[in-house]
C-alpha positions in Angstrom: 49.0 -41.7 101.6 52.2 -41.9 100.2 53.9 -43.9 97.2 57.8 -44.1 97.5 57.4 -45.2 93.8 56.2 -41.5 93.4 59.1 -39.7 95.0 58.6 -37.4 98.0 57.0 -34.7 96.8 53.8 -36.6 95.8 51.2 -37.9 98.0 47.1 -39.2 97.7 44.6 -37.2 99.4 42.1 -40.3 100.1 38.6 -40.1 101.1 37.8 -42.8 103.9 34.1 -42.7 102.9 34.5 -42.8 99.2 37.6 -44.5 98.1 37.0 -43.6 94.3 37.1 -39.5 95.5 40.9 -38.9 95.4 43.5 -36.2 94.8 47.1 -35.8 93.9 48.6 -33.3 96.4 52.4 -31.9 95.5 54.9 -30.6 98.0 54.7 -26.7 96.8 58.8 -26.6 97.2 59.0 -28.9 94.5 56.9 -26.7 92.3 57.9 -22.8 94.0 60.3 -22.9 96.2 59.7 -19.1 97.4 56.1 -20.0 98.2 55.6 -19.1 101.8 52.0 -18.7 102.7 51.0 -16.8 105.3 47.7 -18.9 106.8 44.7 -16.9 107.7 43.8 -16.5 111.4 41.7 -19.5 113.2 43.7 -22.0 111.5 43.9 -23.6 114.8 40.6 -24.1 115.2 40.4 -26.0 112.3 43.4 -28.2 112.4 44.8 -28.0 115.9 47.6 -26.0 117.3 51.8 -27.0 116.5 53.6 -27.7 113.4 51.7 -27.8 109.9 52.6 -28.7 106.7 51.0 -27.5 103.5 50.4 -29.4 100.3 49.0 -28.2 96.9 46.5 -29.9 94.9 47.2 -31.3 91.5 45.0 -31.3 88.2 46.7 -33.6 86.2 45.8 -33.5 82.6 46.4 -36.2 79.7 49.2 -33.6 78.5 51.1 -33.7 81.4 53.0 -30.5 80.5 49.4 -28.8 80.7 48.9 -30.1 84.2 48.4 -27.4 87.3 48.9 -26.6 91.3 46.3 -24.5 92.9 48.3 -22.2 95.0 45.3 -20.1 96.1 43.9 -23.0 98.3 46.7 -25.2 99.9 45.9 -28.3 101.9 46.9 -27.6 105.2 47.8 -30.7 107.5 48.5 -31.0 111.2 50.4 -34.7 111.8 50.4 -34.4 115.7 46.5 -33.7 115.6 46.3 -35.7 112.4 43.8 -32.9 110.9 43.9 -30.9 107.7 41.7 -28.4 106.1 42.0 -27.0 102.7 42.1 -22.9 103.5 41.9 -19.9 100.9 44.8 -17.5 101.2 44.4 -13.6 100.9 47.2 -13.0 98.9 47.5 -13.0 95.1 48.1 -16.5 94.3 46.8 -18.4 90.9 44.4 -21.3 91.4 46.0 -22.9 87.9 49.7 -22.5 88.4 51.5 -24.6 85.7 53.2 -28.0 87.4 56.3 -28.2 85.3 57.2 -24.9 83.9 58.5 -25.2 80.2 61.9 -24.9 79.1 62.8 -21.8 77.0 64.9 -21.9 74.0 64.4 -25.6 73.6 63.6 -27.0 70.3 
C-alpha cells in the first residue's frame, strides 16, 4: 500500500490474512543512492520473469534517528505478476543500516 502523505519513497506491506501484521518499506535510493544489489539465481521462480522493484524493510524506533533499514535482505516485487519475496543477498550488506545519516559537525 502507498500513502501519498508519506511520500514516494515509503510504502506499507500489509498481510491480507492478518491486517495487524504490517511492515514499513523504504525505497533504497532514498537511503543509499548507490545501492545496486545483485539478486540471487532463481529469483524469477519466486516472483516471475520481468522487471522487479526493490524495497527495504525499515525498523522505526521511538527515537527516529535510531531507525534502521535492512540492506542485506530486500523485498523484491514484480508488479506484473503481483508476486514478491524477501531475498538474502550474497554481498557484504548490513542488516541494520541507519535510515537517516546523522549530520556531522552540527551542534
